[in-house]
N, C-alpha and C positions, 0 to 999 in steps of 0.2 A: 848823323848816320843816314846813309842812303836808303831809300825805300825800293830800289830796283835790284833785281838779280841779273847777273850776267850769265847767260846759259849758252853752252857750246855742246852741240850734239855731233859726235864723231862716228863715222862708219868706216869699214875697212878701205873703202874707195876714196872717201873725201870727207871734209868737214861739211856736214849736211846743213847745219844751222848755226848761226851766231846771232843771238837775239837778247833782248832784255825783257823782263816781265816783273810784275808786282807779285804774282803768285804762280807757282808751278805745281800742278796736280799730277801725281803719279800713283800707280798701283804696284804693290809688292805681293808676294805670296802670303803675307801676314796682314794685309789691309791697305787702305788708301792713306796717302800722305799729302798734305797741303803745305808747301814750303814757301815761306816768305823771307824777306830780307832779314839779315842778322840772326838767322837760324844757327844753331850749334852745328859743327861739322858732322857729316853723315857719310856712310858708305852703305849702299843698298843694292840688292839684287832686285831688278824690276820685273814685273810680269809682262808678258807679251800683250800688246794692245795699245790703247790710246793714252797719250799724255796731253795735258793742256797747259798753255801759257796764257795768262791773263794780264793784259796791259791796257790801262785806260778804258776799262769796260769792254774791251774787245778780247775775244778768245780765239787763239790759234790752236788747232788740234793736229797731232801727228801720231801715226801708227809706228810703233817700234817693235823690234823683235830681238831677243837675246841681249838684254841690256843690263848695265850696271850704272849706278849714279854715285858720284863723289862730289861732295860740297866741301869747299875749303874756305879759308878766311876771305874777308873782303867781298862777300856775296857772290862768289864765283861757283858755278855748278858745271860739272862735266858729265855728260851721258855718253857712254861708250856702248855702241850697239852693232849688231850684225846688219840690220837694215832699218831705214827710216823713210817714211814718205808722208807728205802733208795731205791731210784730208780736206 
Protein backbone atom coordinates (compact mmCIF):
# COMPACT_ATOMS: atom_id res chain seq x y z
CA UNK A 1 0.00 0.00 0.00
CA UNK A 2 1.21 3.45 -0.89
CA UNK A 3 1.77 6.04 1.84
CA UNK A 4 1.10 9.02 -0.46
CA UNK A 5 -2.14 10.84 -1.20
CA UNK A 6 -2.74 12.25 -4.66
CA UNK A 7 -4.45 15.60 -4.13
CA UNK A 8 -6.12 17.73 -6.78
CA UNK A 9 -7.59 21.13 -5.94
CA UNK A 10 -9.92 22.50 -8.58
CA UNK A 11 -11.29 26.05 -8.86
CA UNK A 12 -13.79 27.36 -11.43
CA UNK A 13 -10.93 28.86 -13.44
CA UNK A 14 -8.33 26.10 -13.35
CA UNK A 15 -6.82 23.12 -11.61
CA UNK A 16 -4.97 25.02 -8.90
CA UNK A 17 -2.88 22.22 -7.43
CA UNK A 18 -1.84 18.71 -8.32
CA UNK A 19 0.31 17.40 -5.47
CA UNK A 20 1.17 14.44 -3.30
CA UNK A 21 1.22 14.43 0.49
CA UNK A 22 1.58 12.04 3.38
CA UNK A 23 -1.03 13.94 5.41
CA UNK A 24 -3.78 16.40 4.45
CA UNK A 25 -5.19 18.56 7.27
CA UNK A 26 -8.57 20.24 6.73
CA UNK A 27 -11.28 21.90 8.82
CA UNK A 28 -15.00 21.26 8.61
CA UNK A 29 -17.89 22.89 10.47
CA UNK A 30 -17.71 19.87 12.81
CA UNK A 31 -13.99 19.86 13.54
CA UNK A 32 -10.57 19.11 12.07
CA UNK A 33 -9.60 16.06 10.02
CA UNK A 34 -6.15 14.66 9.35
CA UNK A 35 -6.33 12.39 6.32
CA UNK A 36 -3.61 9.84 5.58
CA UNK A 37 -3.16 7.18 2.90
CA UNK A 38 -5.67 4.34 2.75
CA UNK A 39 -8.38 6.34 4.53
CA UNK A 40 -11.93 5.21 3.93
CA UNK A 41 -13.85 7.21 1.28
CA UNK A 42 -15.15 10.60 2.46
CA UNK A 43 -17.30 13.48 1.28
CA UNK A 44 -16.92 16.64 3.41
CA UNK A 45 -17.98 20.25 3.32
CA UNK A 46 -14.89 22.24 4.30
CA UNK A 47 -14.71 25.43 6.33
CA UNK A 48 -13.17 28.48 4.69
CA UNK A 49 -9.55 28.90 5.74
CA UNK A 50 -6.26 27.06 5.68
CA UNK A 51 -5.57 23.49 4.62
CA UNK A 52 -2.13 21.94 4.88
CA UNK A 53 -0.33 19.26 2.91
CA UNK A 54 2.57 17.55 4.69
CA UNK A 55 5.18 15.69 2.64
CA UNK A 56 8.64 14.65 3.81
CA UNK A 57 8.50 16.89 6.88
CA UNK A 58 7.60 19.96 4.79
CA UNK A 59 4.24 21.71 5.03
CA UNK A 60 2.51 23.60 2.24
CA UNK A 61 -0.47 25.73 3.30
CA UNK A 62 -3.30 26.96 1.09
CA UNK A 63 -6.27 29.24 1.77
CA UNK A 64 -9.52 27.89 0.37
CA UNK A 65 -13.05 29.23 0.19
CA UNK A 66 -16.36 27.52 -0.57
CA UNK A 67 -14.95 23.98 -0.72
CA UNK A 68 -15.94 20.34 -0.71
CA UNK A 69 -13.63 17.34 -0.40
CA UNK A 70 -14.13 13.93 -1.96
CA UNK A 71 -11.79 11.04 -1.39
CA UNK A 72 -12.02 7.96 -3.53
CA UNK A 73 -10.18 4.66 -3.81
CA UNK A 74 -6.45 4.49 -4.48
CA UNK A 75 -5.59 7.46 -2.22
CA UNK A 76 -7.02 10.12 -4.54
CA UNK A 77 -8.54 13.28 -3.06
CA UNK A 78 -10.34 16.03 -4.92
CA UNK A 79 -11.06 19.42 -3.38
CA UNK A 80 -13.48 21.54 -5.37
CA UNK A 81 -13.52 25.19 -4.24
CA UNK A 82 -14.48 28.72 -5.25
CA UNK A 83 -10.96 30.01 -4.65
CA UNK A 84 -7.54 28.77 -3.58
CA UNK A 85 -4.25 30.57 -3.01
CA UNK A 86 -0.94 29.39 -1.60
CA UNK A 87 0.25 30.98 1.64
